[in-house]
PDB file of N, CA, C and O in Angstrom:
ATOM      1  N   MET A   1      70.355  49.470  77.701  1.00  0.00           N
ATOM      2  CA  MET A   1      68.968  49.838  77.727  1.00  0.00           C
ATOM      3  C   MET A   1      68.120  48.576  77.625  1.00  0.00           C
ATOM      4  O   MET A   1      68.426  47.687  76.830  1.00  0.00           O
ATOM      5  N   ALA A   2      67.065  48.489  78.415  1.00  0.00           N
ATOM      6  CA  ALA A   2      66.191  47.324  78.434  1.00  0.00           C
ATOM      7  C   ALA A   2      65.180  47.416  77.290  1.00  0.00           C
ATOM      8  O   ALA A   2      64.712  48.497  76.931  1.00  0.00           O
ATOM      9  N   VAL A   3      64.868  46.278  76.746  1.00  0.00           N
ATOM     10  CA  VAL A   3      63.913  46.208  75.648  1.00  0.00           C
ATOM     11  C   VAL A   3      62.667  45.496  76.147  1.00  0.00           C
ATOM     12  O   VAL A   3      62.750  44.403  76.708  1.00  0.00           O
ATOM     13  N   ALA A   4      61.518  46.114  75.943  1.00  0.00           N
ATOM     14  CA  ALA A   4      60.251  45.514  76.353  1.00  0.00           C
ATOM     15  C   ALA A   4      59.771  44.558  75.277  1.00  0.00           C
ATOM     16  O   ALA A   4      59.905  44.829  74.083  1.00  0.00           O
ATOM     17  N   THR A   5      59.219  43.457  75.700  1.00  0.00           N
ATOM     18  CA  THR A   5      58.655  42.507  74.742  1.00  0.00           C
ATOM     19  C   THR A   5      57.148  42.570  74.826  1.00  0.00           C
ATOM     20  O   THR A   5      56.578  42.712  75.908  1.00  0.00           O
ATOM     21  N   LEU A   6      56.515  42.465  73.688  1.00  0.00           N
ATOM     22  CA  LEU A   6      55.063  42.487  73.622  1.00  0.00           C
ATOM     23  C   LEU A   6      54.549  41.063  73.511  1.00  0.00           C
ATOM     24  O   LEU A   6      55.100  40.249  72.770  1.00  0.00           O
ATOM     25  N   THR A   7      53.510  40.773  74.240  1.00  0.00           N
ATOM     26  CA  THR A   7      52.862  39.481  74.107  1.00  0.00           C
ATOM     27  C   THR A   7      51.505  39.682  73.458  1.00  0.00           C
ATOM     28  O   THR A   7      50.865  40.720  73.628  1.00  0.00           O
ATOM     29  N   THR A   8      51.084  38.687  72.723  1.00  0.00           N
ATOM     30  CA  THR A   8      49.802  38.803  72.044  1.00  0.00           C
ATOM     31  C   THR A   8      48.665  38.222  72.863  1.00  0.00           C
ATOM     32  O   THR A   8      47.500  38.386  72.502  1.00  0.00           O
ATOM     33  N   GLU A   9      48.983  37.544  73.965  1.00  0.00           N
ATOM     34  CA  GLU A   9      47.940  36.969  74.803  1.00  0.00           C
ATOM     35  C   GLU A   9      47.325  38.026  75.698  1.00  0.00           C
ATOM     36  O   GLU A   9      48.047  38.821  76.300  1.00  0.00           O
ATOM     37  N   PRO A  10      46.009  38.048  75.795  1.00  0.00           N
ATOM     38  CA  PRO A  10      45.380  38.939  76.770  1.00  0.00           C
ATOM     39  C   PRO A  10      45.665  38.424  78.180  1.00  0.00           C
ATOM     40  O   PRO A  10      45.880  37.226  78.359  1.00  0.00           O
ATOM     41  N   PRO A  11      45.672  39.292  79.169  1.00  0.00           N
ATOM     42  CA  PRO A  11      46.045  38.867  80.508  1.00  0.00           C
ATOM     43  C   PRO A  11      45.083  37.884  81.151  1.00  0.00           C
ATOM     44  O   PRO A  11      45.466  37.186  82.090  1.00  0.00           O
ATOM     45  N   PHE A  12      43.818  37.804  80.666  1.00  0.00           N
ATOM     46  CA  PHE A  12      42.855  36.921  81.304  1.00  0.00           C
ATOM     47  C   PHE A  12      42.934  35.494  80.788  1.00  0.00           C
ATOM     48  O   PHE A  12      42.160  34.643  81.225  1.00  0.00           O
ATOM     49  N   CYS A  13      43.855  35.208  79.865  1.00  0.00           N
ATOM     50  CA  CYS A  13      43.985  33.850  79.345  1.00  0.00           C
ATOM     51  C   CYS A  13      44.935  32.999  80.167  1.00  0.00           C
ATOM     52  O   CYS A  13      44.970  31.779  80.011  1.00  0.00           O
ATOM     53  N   THR A  14      45.695  33.623  81.028  1.00  0.00           N
ATOM     54  CA  THR A  14      46.642  32.855  81.825  1.00  0.00           C
ATOM     55  C   THR A  14      45.956  32.367  83.090  1.00  0.00           C
ATOM     56  O   THR A  14      45.284  33.149  83.764  1.00  0.00           O
ATOM     57  N   PRO A  15      46.109  31.091  83.425  1.00  0.00           N
ATOM     58  CA  PRO A  15      45.458  30.580  84.628  1.00  0.00           C
ATOM     59  C   PRO A  15      46.131  31.134  85.879  1.00  0.00           C
ATOM     60  O   PRO A  15      47.358  31.158  85.974  1.00  0.00           O
ATOM     61  N   THR A  16      45.330  31.572  86.826  1.00  0.00           N
ATOM     62  CA  THR A  16      45.877  32.124  88.056  1.00  0.00           C
ATOM     63  C   THR A  16      45.568  31.258  89.259  1.00  0.00           C
ATOM     64  O   THR A  16      46.248  31.364  90.280  1.00  0.00           O
ATOM     65  N   ALA A  17      44.572  30.414  89.167  1.00  0.00           N
ATOM     66  CA  ALA A  17      44.199  29.582  90.298  1.00  0.00           C
ATOM     67  C   ALA A  17      44.560  28.131  90.007  1.00  0.00           C
ATOM     68  O   ALA A  17      44.490  27.676  88.866  1.00  0.00           O
ATOM     69  N   VAL A  18      44.940  27.428  91.037  1.00  0.00           N
ATOM     70  CA  VAL A  18      45.244  26.011  90.891  1.00  0.00           C
ATOM     71  C   VAL A  18      43.936  25.248  90.945  1.00  0.00           C
ATOM     72  O   VAL A  18      43.152  25.404  91.881  1.00  0.00           O
ATOM     73  N   LYS A  19      43.707  24.428  89.942  1.00  0.00           N
ATOM     74  CA  LYS A  19      42.464  23.672  89.891  1.00  0.00           C
ATOM     75  C   LYS A  19      42.576  22.443  90.790  1.00  0.00           C
ATOM     76  O   LYS A  19      43.584  21.736  90.784  1.00  0.00           O
ATOM     77  N   LYS A  20      41.522  22.208  91.558  1.00  0.00           N
ATOM     78  CA  LYS A  20      41.453  21.037  92.415  1.00  0.00           C
ATOM     79  C   LYS A  20      40.304  20.163  91.936  1.00  0.00           C
ATOM     80  O   LYS A  20      39.342  20.670  91.358  1.00  0.00           O
ATOM     81  N   PRO A  21      40.390  18.862  92.168  1.00  0.00           N
ATOM     82  CA  PRO A  21      39.267  18.021  91.755  1.00  0.00           C
ATOM     83  C   PRO A  21      38.020  18.329  92.573  1.00  0.00           C
ATOM     84  O   PRO A  21      38.098  18.690  93.747  1.00  0.00           O
ATOM     85  N   LEU A  22      36.876  18.180  91.929  1.00  0.00           N
ATOM     86  CA  LEU A  22      35.609  18.428  92.609  1.00  0.00           C
ATOM     87  C   LEU A  22      35.330  17.292  93.597  1.00  0.00           C
ATOM     88  O   LEU A  22      35.774  16.164  93.383  1.00  0.00           O
ATOM     89  N   PRO A  23      34.602  17.581  94.673  1.00  0.00           N
ATOM     90  CA  PRO A  23      34.308  16.533  95.644  1.00  0.00           C
ATOM     91  C   PRO A  23      33.396  15.462  95.050  1.00  0.00           C
ATOM     92  O   PRO A  23      32.499  15.751  94.257  1.00  0.00           O
ATOM     93  N   ALA A  24      33.646  14.239  95.449  1.00  0.00           N
ATOM     94  CA  ALA A  24      32.839  13.123  94.940  1.00  0.00           C
ATOM     95  C   ALA A  24      31.562  12.980  95.757  1.00  0.00           C
ATOM     96  O   ALA A  24      31.479  13.446  96.894  1.00  0.00           O
ATOM     97  N   GLY A  25      30.585  12.339  95.169  1.00  0.00           N
ATOM     98  CA  GLY A  25      29.374  11.998  95.890  1.00  0.00           C
ATOM     99  C   GLY A  25      28.254  13.007  95.807  1.00  0.00           C
ATOM    100  O   GLY A  25      27.221  12.815  96.447  1.00  0.00           O
ATOM    101  N   GLN A  26      28.411  14.070  95.050  1.00  0.00           N
ATOM    102  CA  GLN A  26      27.347  15.063  94.905  1.00  0.00           C
ATOM    103  C   GLN A  26      26.403  14.636  93.782  1.00  0.00           C
ATOM    104  O   GLN A  26      26.812  13.901  92.883  1.00  0.00           O
ATOM    105  N   PRO A  27      25.158  15.082  93.819  1.00  0.00           N
ATOM    106  CA  PRO A  27      24.258  14.785  92.700  1.00  0.00           C
ATOM    107  C   PRO A  27      24.716  15.488  91.428  1.00  0.00           C
ATOM    108  O   PRO A  27      25.403  16.507  91.499  1.00  0.00           O
ATOM    109  N   ARG A  28      24.350  14.966  90.285  1.00  0.00           N
ATOM    110  CA  ARG A  28      24.776  15.518  88.997  1.00  0.00           C
ATOM    111  C   ARG A  28      24.392  16.991  88.853  1.00  0.00           C
ATOM    112  O   ARG A  28      25.166  17.774  88.301  1.00  0.00           O
ATOM    113  N   GLU A  29      23.227  17.378  89.334  1.00  0.00           N
ATOM    114  CA  GLU A  29      22.791  18.773  89.225  1.00  0.00           C
ATOM    115  C   GLU A  29      23.756  19.718  89.932  1.00  0.00           C
ATOM    116  O   GLU A  29      23.937  20.857  89.503  1.00  0.00           O
ATOM    117  N   TRP A  30      24.371  19.253  91.005  1.00  0.00           N
ATOM    118  CA  TRP A  30      25.325  20.087  91.741  1.00  0.00           C
ATOM    119  C   TRP A  30      26.529  20.402  90.856  1.00  0.00           C
ATOM    120  O   TRP A  30      26.979  21.546  90.800  1.00  0.00           O
ATOM    121  N   TYR A  31      27.049  19.387  90.166  1.00  0.00           N
ATOM    122  CA  TYR A  31      28.210  19.593  89.294  1.00  0.00           C
ATOM    123  C   TYR A  31      27.866  20.502  88.123  1.00  0.00           C
ATOM    124  O   TYR A  31      28.666  21.355  87.738  1.00  0.00           O
ATOM    125  N   VAL A  32      26.675  20.321  87.556  1.00  0.00           N
ATOM    126  CA  VAL A  32      26.255  21.151  86.428  1.00  0.00           C
ATOM    127  C   VAL A  32      26.157  22.613  86.850  1.00  0.00           C
ATOM    128  O   VAL A  32      26.663  23.495  86.156  1.00  0.00           O
ATOM    129  N   SER A  33      25.511  22.874  87.984  1.00  0.00           N
ATOM    130  CA  SER A  33      25.364  24.269  88.428  1.00  0.00           C
ATOM    131  C   SER A  33      26.698  24.851  88.869  1.00  0.00           C
ATOM    132  O   SER A  33      26.955  26.038  88.666  1.00  0.00           O
ATOM    133  N   HIS A  34      27.547  24.030  89.470  1.00  0.00           N
ATOM    134  CA  HIS A  34      28.866  24.509  89.892  1.00  0.00           C
ATOM    135  C   HIS A  34      29.691  24.944  88.686  1.00  0.00           C
ATOM    136  O   HIS A  34      30.277  26.027  88.685  1.00  0.00           O
ATOM    137  N   ASN A  35      29.735  24.099  87.662  1.00  0.00           N
ATOM    138  CA  ASN A  35      30.512  24.429  86.463  1.00  0.00           C
ATOM    139  C   ASN A  35      29.904  25.618  85.722  1.00  0.00           C
ATOM    140  O   ASN A  35      30.633  26.417  85.133  1.00  0.00           O
ATOM    141  N   ARG A  36      28.581  25.743  85.746  1.00  0.00           N
ATOM    142  CA  ARG A  36      27.922  26.887  85.112  1.00  0.00           C
ATOM    143  C   ARG A  36      28.311  28.180  85.823  1.00  0.00           C
ATOM    144  O   ARG A  36      28.575  29.193  85.175  1.00  0.00           O
ATOM    145  N   ARG A  37      28.346  28.147  87.156  1.00  0.00           N
ATOM    146  CA  ARG A  37      28.743  29.342  87.917  1.00  0.00           C
ATOM    147  C   ARG A  37      30.194  29.723  87.634  1.00  0.00           C
ATOM    148  O   ARG A  37      30.509  30.903  87.486  1.00  0.00           O
ATOM    149  N   LEU A  38      31.078  28.726  87.558  1.00  0.00           N
ATOM    150  CA  LEU A  38      32.485  29.014  87.247  1.00  0.00           C
ATOM    151  C   LEU A  38      32.629  29.640  85.865  1.00  0.00           C
ATOM    152  O   LEU A  38      33.380  30.598  85.685  1.00  0.00           O
ATOM    153  N   LYS A  39      31.910  29.100  84.898  1.00  0.00           N
ATOM    154  CA  LYS A  39      31.967  29.635  83.538  1.00  0.00           C
ATOM    155  C   LYS A  39      31.428  31.056  83.486  1.00  0.00           C
ATOM    156  O   LYS A  39      32.003  31.922  82.826  1.00  0.00           O
ATOM    157  N   ALA A  40      30.317  31.293  84.187  1.00  0.00           N
ATOM    158  CA  ALA A  40      29.743  32.633  84.221  1.00  0.00           C
ATOM    159  C   ALA A  40      30.716  33.610  84.868  1.00  0.00           C
ATOM    160  O   ALA A  40      30.824  34.754  84.424  1.00  0.00           O
ATOM    161  N   MET A  41      31.417  33.187  85.895  1.00  0.00           N
ATOM    162  CA  MET A  41      32.390  34.050  86.561  1.00  0.00           C
ATOM    163  C   MET A  41      33.550  34.390  85.614  1.00  0.00           C
ATOM    164  O   MET A  41      33.976  35.543  85.539  1.00  0.00           O
ATOM    165  N   ARG A  42      34.052  33.390  84.897  1.00  0.00           N
ATOM    166  CA  ARG A  42      35.141  33.647  83.944  1.00  0.00           C
ATOM    167  C   ARG A  42      34.696  34.630  82.864  1.00  0.00           C
ATOM    168  O   ARG A  42      35.432  35.552  82.513  1.00  0.00           O
ATOM    169  N   LEU A  43      33.501  34.430  82.348  1.00  0.00           N
ATOM    170  CA  LEU A  43      32.997  35.314  81.296  1.00  0.00           C
ATOM    171  C   LEU A  43      32.761  36.722  81.818  1.00  0.00           C
ATOM    172  O   LEU A  43      33.028  37.696  81.114  1.00  0.00           O
ATOM    173  N   THR A  44      32.268  36.838  83.032  1.00  0.00           N
ATOM    174  CA  THR A  44      32.050  38.158  83.626  1.00  0.00           C
ATOM    175  C   THR A  44      33.361  38.906  83.772  1.00  0.00           C
ATOM    176  O   THR A  44      33.442  40.094  83.459  1.00  0.00           O
ATOM    177  N   ILE A  45      34.385  38.219  84.246  1.00  0.00           N
ATOM    178  CA  ILE A  45      35.694  38.853  84.405  1.00  0.00           C
ATOM    179  C   ILE A  45      36.237  39.290  83.054  1.00  0.00           C
ATOM    180  O   ILE A  45      36.788  40.384  82.931  1.00  0.00           O
ATOM    181  N   ALA A  46      36.084  38.438  82.030  1.00  0.00           N
ATOM    182  CA  ALA A  46      36.560  38.793  80.690  1.00  0.00           C
ATOM    183  C   ALA A  46      35.828  40.018  80.151  1.00  0.00           C
ATOM    184  O   ALA A  46      36.443  40.892  79.539  1.00  0.00           O
ATOM    185  N   LEU A  47      34.511  40.083  80.378  1.00  0.00           N
ATOM    186  CA  LEU A  47      33.746  41.233  79.894  1.00  0.00           C
ATOM    187  C   LEU A  47      34.131  42.500  80.645  1.00  0.00           C
ATOM    188  O   LEU A  47      34.288  43.559  80.037  1.00  0.00           O
ATOM    189  N   LEU A  48      34.284  42.399  81.953  1.00  0.00           N
ATOM    190  CA  LEU A  48      34.687  43.580  82.728  1.00  0.00           C
ATOM    191  C   LEU A  48      36.070  44.065  82.299  1.00  0.00           C
ATOM    192  O   LEU A  48      36.311  45.270  82.221  1.00  0.00           O
ATOM    193  N   ASP A  49      36.984  43.125  82.021  1.00  0.00           N
ATOM    194  CA  ASP A  49      38.323  43.508  81.557  1.00  0.00           C
ATOM    195  C   ASP A  49      38.273  44.180  80.190  1.00  0.00           C
ATOM    196  O   ASP A  49      39.126  45.008  79.871  1.00  0.00           O
ATOM    197  N   SER A  50      37.271  43.822  79.380  1.00  0.00           N
ATOM    198  CA  SER A  50      37.175  44.414  78.048  1.00  0.00           C
ATOM    199  C   SER A  50      36.356  45.703  78.038  1.00  0.00           C
ATOM    200  O   SER A  50      36.200  46.320  76.984  1.00  0.00           O
ATOM    201  N   GLY A  51      35.830  46.121  79.193  1.00  0.00           N
ATOM    202  CA  GLY A  51      35.146  47.405  79.271  1.00  0.00           C
ATOM    203  C   GLY A  51      33.634  47.343  79.274  1.00  0.00           C
ATOM    204  O   GLY A  51      32.982  48.378  79.132  1.00  0.00           O
ATOM    205  N   VAL A  52      33.055  46.168  79.430  1.00  0.00           N
ATOM    206  CA  VAL A  52      31.599  46.045  79.488  1.00  0.00           C
ATOM    207  C   VAL A  52      31.205  46.091  80.959  1.00  0.00           C
ATOM    208  O   VAL A  52      31.438  45.133  81.696  1.00  0.00           O
ATOM    209  N   TYR A  53      30.606  47.207  81.391  1.00  0.00           N
ATOM    210  CA  TYR A  53      30.287  47.397  82.802  1.00  0.00           C
ATOM    211  C   TYR A  53      28.798  47.411  83.094  1.00  0.00           C
ATOM    212  O   TYR A  53      28.410  47.443  84.262  1.00  0.00           O
ATOM    213  N   HIS A  54      27.947  47.388  82.067  1.00  0.00           N
ATOM    214  CA  HIS A  54      26.499  47.440  82.262  1.00  0.00           C
ATOM    215  C   HIS A  54      25.866  46.193  81.657  1.00  0.00           C
ATOM    216  O   HIS A  54      26.230  45.783  80.555  1.00  0.00           O
ATOM    217  N   PRO A  55      24.926  45.594  82.368  1.00  0.00           N
ATOM    218  CA  PRO A  55      24.297  44.386  81.841  1.00  0.00           C
ATOM    219  C   PRO A  55      23.543  44.611  80.536  1.00  0.00           C
ATOM    220  O   PRO A  55      23.385  43.683  79.742  1.00  0.00           O
ATOM    221  N   ALA A  56      23.079  45.829  80.312  1.00  0.00           N
ATOM    222  CA  ALA A  56      22.345  46.111  79.079  1.00  0.00           C
ATOM    223  C   ALA A  56      23.245  46.006  77.849  1.00  0.00           C
ATOM    224  O   ALA A  56      22.766  45.687  76.761  1.00  0.00           O
ATOM    225  N   THR A  57      24.524  46.268  78.007  1.00  0.00           N
ATOM    226  CA  THR A  57      25.445  46.175  76.871  1.00  0.00           C
ATOM    227  C   THR A  57      26.020  44.773  76.705  1.00  0.00           C
ATOM    228  O   THR A  57      26.724  44.502  75.732  1.00  0.00           O
ATOM    229  N   ALA A  58      25.725  43.882  77.649  1.00  0.00           N
ATOM    230  CA  ALA A  58      26.222  42.506  77.569  1.00  0.00           C
ATOM    231  C   ALA A  58      25.136  41.612  76.988  1.00  0.00           C
ATOM    232  O   ALA A  58      24.508  40.839  77.711  1.00  0.00           O
ATOM    233  N   ASP A  59      24.919  41.718  75.693  1.00  0.00           N
ATOM    234  CA  ASP A  59      23.937  40.840  75.072  1.00  0.00           C
ATOM    235  C   ASP A  59      24.564  39.470  74.823  1.00  0.00           C
ATOM    236  O   ASP A  59      25.769  39.289  74.994  1.00  0.00           O
ATOM    237  N   ASN A  60      23.742  38.514  74.421  1.00  0.00           N
ATOM    238  CA  ASN A  60      24.224  37.144  74.222  1.00  0.00           C
ATOM    239  C   ASN A  60      25.350  37.078  73.196  1.00  0.00           C
ATOM    240  O   ASN A  60      26.298  36.311  73.357  1.00  0.00           O
ATOM    241  N   ARG A  61      25.244  37.876  72.154  1.00  0.00           N
ATOM    242  CA  ARG A  61      26.270  37.866  71.107  1.00  0.00           C
ATOM    243  C   ARG A  61      27.618  38.296  71.662  1.00  0.00           C
ATOM    244  O   ARG A  61      28.642  37.685  71.356  1.00  0.00           O
ATOM    245  N   ARG A  62      27.626  39.332  72.466  1.00  0.00           N
ATOM    246  CA  ARG A  62      28.879  39.836  73.041  1.00  0.00           C
ATOM    247  C   ARG A  62      29.451  38.850  74.061  1.00  0.00           C
ATOM    248  O   ARG A  62      30.666  38.671  74.142  1.00  0.00           O
ATOM    249  N   ILE A  63      28.580  38.215  74.835  1.00  0.00           N
ATOM    250  CA  ILE A  63      29.043  37.233  75.816  1.00  0.00           C
ATOM    251  C   ILE A  63      29.641  36.027  75.103  1.00  0.00           C
ATOM    252  O   ILE A  63      30.672  35.501  75.522  1.00  0.00           O
ATOM    253  N   ARG A  64      28.994  35.589  74.026  1.00  0.00           N
ATOM    254  CA  ARG A  64      29.520  34.430  73.280  1.00  0.00           C
ATOM    255  C   ARG A  64      30.812  34.773  72.556  1.00  0.00           C
ATOM    256  O   ARG A  64      31.667  33.905  72.380  1.00  0.00           O
ATOM    257  N   ALA A  65      30.969  36.027  72.133  1.00  0.00           N
ATOM    258  CA  ALA A  65      32.234  36.440  71.521  1.00  0.00           C
ATOM    259  C   ALA A  65      33.348  36.437  72.564  1.00  0.00           C
ATOM    260  O   ALA A  65      34.483  36.067  72.262  1.00  0.00           O
ATOM    261  N   ALA A  66      33.029  36.847  73.786  1.00  0.00           N
ATOM    262  CA  ALA A  66      34.026  36.811  74.863  1.00  0.00           C
ATOM    263  C   ALA A  66      34.409  35.370  75.179  1.00  0.00           C
ATOM    264  O   ALA A  66      35.572  35.086  75.466  1.00  0.00           O
ATOM    265  N   ALA A  67      33.438  34.458  75.129  1.00  0.00           N
ATOM    266  CA  ALA A  67      33.728  33.046  75.375  1.00  0.00           C
ATOM    267  C   ALA A  67      34.682  32.497  74.329  1.00  0.00           C
ATOM    268  O   ALA A  67      35.608  31.752  74.649  1.00  0.00           O
ATOM    269  N   GLU A  68      34.455  32.865  73.094  1.00  0.00           N
ATOM    270  CA  GLU A  68      35.353  32.412  72.025  1.00  0.00           C
ATOM    271  C   GLU A  68      36.752  32.997  72.213  1.00  0.00           C
ATOM    272  O   GLU A  68      37.752  32.320  71.978  1.00  0.00           O
ATOM    273  N   ARG A  69      36.813  34.255  72.635  1.00  0.00           N
ATOM    274  CA  ARG A  69      38.088  34.924  72.827  1.00  0.00           C
ATOM    275  C   ARG A  69      38.911  34.291  73.951  1.00  0.00           C
ATOM    276  O   ARG A  69      40.133  34.194  73.838  1.00  0.00           O
ATOM    277  N   ILE A  70      38.259  33.860  75.030  1.00  0.00           N
ATOM    278  CA  ILE A  70      39.022  33.278  76.136  1.00  0.00           C
ATOM    279  C   ILE A  70      39.146  31.767  76.019  1.00  0.00           C
ATOM    280  O   ILE A  70      39.830  31.141  76.828  1.00  0.00           O
ATOM    281  N   GLY A  71      38.497  31.172  75.028  1.00  0.00           N
ATOM    282  CA  GLY A  71      38.701  29.761  74.750  1.00  0.00           C
ATOM    283  C   GLY A  71      37.794  28.807  75.507  1.00  0.00           C
ATOM    284  O   GLY A  71      38.214  27.699  75.841  1.00  0.00           O
ATOM    285  N   VAL A  72      36.567  29.205  75.785  1.00  0.00           N
ATOM    286  CA  VAL A  72      35.600  28.289  76.392  1.00  0.00           C
ATOM    287  C   VAL A  72      34.443  28.093  75.428  1.00  0.00           C
ATOM    288  O   VAL A  72      34.236  28.901  74.524  1.00  0.00           O
ATOM    289  N   HIS A  73      33.693  27.023  75.622  1.00  0.00           N
ATOM    290  CA  HIS A  73      32.556  26.743  74.750  1.00  0.00           C
ATOM    291  C   HIS A  73      31.517  27.855  74.873  1.00  0.00           C
ATOM    292  O   HIS A  73      31.414  28.522  75.902  1.00  0.00           O
ATOM    293  N   ALA A  74      30.762  28.035  73.813  1.00  0.00           N
ATOM    294  CA  ALA A  74      29.732  29.077  73.812  1.00  0.00           C
ATOM    295  C   ALA A  74      28.720  28.801  74.915  1.00  0.00           C
ATOM    296  O   ALA A  74      28.240  27.675  75.047  1.00  0.00           O
ATOM    297  N   PRO A  75      28.392  29.816  75.707  1.00  0.00           N
ATOM    298  CA  PRO A  75      27.479  29.602  76.837  1.00  0.00           C
ATOM    299  C   PRO A  75      26.024  29.509  76.380  1.00  0.00           C
ATOM    300  O   PRO A  75      25.652  30.002  75.315  1.00  0.00           O
ATOM    301  N   SER A  76      25.223  28.868  77.208  1.00  0.00           N
ATOM    302  CA  SER A  76      23.788  28.780  76.945  1.00  0.00           C
ATOM    303  C   SER A  76      23.121  30.096  77.323  1.00  0.00           C
ATOM    304  O   SER A  76      23.755  30.996  77.875  1.00  0.00           O
ATOM    305  N   ASP A  77      21.846  30.189  77.019  1.00  0.00           N
ATOM    306  CA  ASP A  77      21.088  31.381  77.389  1.00  0.00           C
ATOM    307  C   ASP A  77      21.044  31.558  78.912  1.00  0.00           C
ATOM    308  O   ASP A  77      21.083  32.682  79.411  1.00  0.00           O
ATOM    309  N   THR A  78      20.962  30.447  79.641  1.00  0.00           N
ATOM    310  CA  THR A  78      20.948  30.508  81.103  1.00  0.00           C
ATOM    311  C   THR A  78      22.250  31.077  81.644  1.00  0.00           C
ATOM    312  O   THR A  78      22.243  31.899  82.560  1.00  0.00           O
ATOM    313  N   THR A  79      23.370  30.636  81.072  1.00  0.00           N
ATOM    314  CA  THR A  79      24.666  31.147  81.519  1.00  0.00           C
ATOM    315  C   THR A  79      24.800  32.622  81.164  1.00  0.00           C
ATOM    316  O   THR A  79      25.371  33.390  81.938  1.00  0.00           O
ATOM    317  N   CYS A  80      24.292  33.025  80.023  1.00  0.00           N
ATOM    318  CA  CYS A  80      24.335  34.444  79.654  1.00  0.00           C
ATOM    319  C   CYS A  80      23.538  35.292  80.643  1.00  0.00           C
ATOM    320  O   CYS A  80      23.955  36.395  80.996  1.00  0.00           O
ATOM    321  N   ARG A  81      22.385  34.773  81.091  1.00  0.00           N
ATOM    322  CA  ARG A  81      21.618  35.495  82.118  1.00  0.00           C
ATOM    323  C   ARG A  81      22.398  35.596  83.421  1.00  0.00           C
ATOM    324  O   ARG A  81      22.347  36.620  84.103  1.00  0.00           O
ATOM    325  N   MET A  82      23.120  34.531  83.766  1.00  0.00           N
ATOM    326  CA  MET A  82      23.930  34.564  84.993  1.00  0.00           C
ATOM    327  C   MET A  82      25.041  35.598  84.880  1.00  0.00           C
ATOM    328  O   MET A  82      25.351  36.286  85.851  1.00  0.00           O
ATOM    329  N   VAL A  83      25.643  35.711  83.692  1.00  0.00           N
ATOM    330  CA  VAL A  83      26.709  36.702  83.482  1.00  0.00           C
ATOM    331  C   VAL A  83      26.152  38.106  83.680  1.00  0.00           C
ATOM    332  O   VAL A  83      26.767  38.931  84.357  1.00  0.00           O
ATOM    333  N   ARG A  84      24.991  38.380  83.093  1.00  0.00           N
ATOM    334  CA  ARG A  84      24.377  39.703  83.263  1.00  0.00           C
ATOM    335  C   ARG A  84      24.039  39.975  84.726  1.00  0.00           C
ATOM    336  O   ARG A  84      24.196  41.101  85.200  1.00  0.00           O
ATOM    337  N   ALA A  85      23.577  38.951  85.443  1.00  0.00           N
ATOM    338  CA  ALA A  85      23.271  39.119  86.870  1.00  0.00           C
ATOM    339  C   ALA A  85      24.533  39.413  87.660  1.00  0.00           C
ATOM    340  O   ALA A  85      24.512  40.244  88.568  1.00  0.00           O
ATOM    341  N   LEU A  86      25.627  38.749  87.334  1.00  0.00           N
ATOM    342  CA  LEU A  86      26.882  39.006  88.037  1.00  0.00           C
ATOM    343  C   LEU A  86      27.383  40.423  87.771  1.00  0.00           C
ATOM    344  O   LEU A  86      27.903  41.085  88.669  1.00  0.00           O
ATOM    345  N   ILE A  87      27.224  40.879  86.539  1.00  0.00           N
ATOM    346  CA  ILE A  87      27.627  42.260  86.232  1.00  0.00           C
ATOM    347  C   ILE A  87      26.736  43.243  86.996  1.00  0.00           C
ATOM    348  O   ILE A  87      27.220  44.239  87.535  1.00  0.00           O
ATOM    349  N   ARG A  88      25.442  42.957  87.037  1.00  0.00           N
ATOM    350  CA  ARG A  88      24.490  43.861  87.702  1.00  0.00           C
ATOM    351  C   ARG A  88      24.746  43.932  89.205  1.00  0.00           C
ATOM    352  O   ARG A  88      24.784  45.026  89.767  1.00  0.00           O
ATOM    353  N   TYR A  89      24.919  42.802  89.858  1.00  0.00           N
ATOM    354  CA  TYR A  89      25.041  42.793  91.309  1.00  0.00           C
ATOM    355  C   TYR A  89      26.467  43.022  91.791  1.00  0.00           C
ATOM    356  O   TYR A  89      26.703  43.190  92.987  1.00  0.00           O
ATOM    357  N   GLY A  90      27.405  43.029  90.870  1.00  0.00           N
ATOM    358  CA  GLY A  90      28.784  43.310  91.250  1.00  0.00           C
ATOM    359  C   GLY A  90      29.071  44.801  91.357  1.00  0.00           C
ATOM    360  O   GLY A  90      30.170  45.200  91.740  1.00  0.00           O
ATOM    361  N   ARG A  91      28.097  45.612  91.023  1.00  0.00           N
ATOM    362  CA  ARG A  91      28.308  47.065  91.037  1.00  0.00           C
ATOM    363  C   ARG A  91      28.051  47.645  92.383  1.00  0.00           C
ATOM    364  O   ARG A  91      28.182  48.855  92.569  1.00  0.00           O
TER     365      ARG A  91
END
């Protein structure tokens, strides 16, 4: 008989995409906005996986708790607004 093993890691903590270096020669603002969009996307996926489907229930506190849970720095207010926008327009 096969025995199932339980893991304590949530499924969204494992990297699924291969990271590539960013292109050189872009202005600093491009890198800042690019990284902000990536972070907002990761947080949105984490919130959707945890059952948050409406932007009204995704307050800053809940978004920052999701960031801590997946191991990224706490997002700014701007990034939290982007997360809510992604949840809203992804429906």
